[in-house]
N, C-alpha and C positions, 0 to 999 in steps of 0.2 A: 689678683682681683677677678680675672676671668675664670680662674679655677673654681672659685666660690660660686659664681653664677652658673657654671656648667655642672656643678655637683648634683648627681642624681641619686646618690646612695647605693650605687651598684657595687661598691666595694664592701658593703656591709656583710659581715660573715654569716649572718642568719637572715639574709634577704628573703629566702623562701618561706621563713616563718611569718613574714609580713605579707608576701605576695600571694601565697596559696589561700590563707583564710580570707583575704580580701576578695580574691577571685570567686571563691565559693560563696561568700556572702552576696556578691553581685549577682551570681547565677541564681541563687535562692530567691533574691528579690525579683528577678525577671520571671522565674517560675511561678511565684506567688501572684504576681501581677497578671500573668497569662491565664492562670487557672483559678483565679480568685473566686469567680462565680461558682465554680464546681466545688471548691473547698468550702465556701460559705453554705452551700446547700447540703453538703455532707455533714457539716457540723451543726446544722440547724440554725444558722445565723442569718436567715433570709430577711427580707424587708417587711417584717411584721409590723413595724412602727408606722409604715406608710399607709396602712389600711385604715 
């Protein structure tokens, strides 16, 4: 019973196929959040509706 509760999936043979894309998606989300204003202005998606 304790083995099931402590199972983290670290024995999964393709764990890197899960971990690497997850980490990249997380970092991409942080980058988009940090540079969102700059990206919006570059794409021309400013706050035109607020005017």
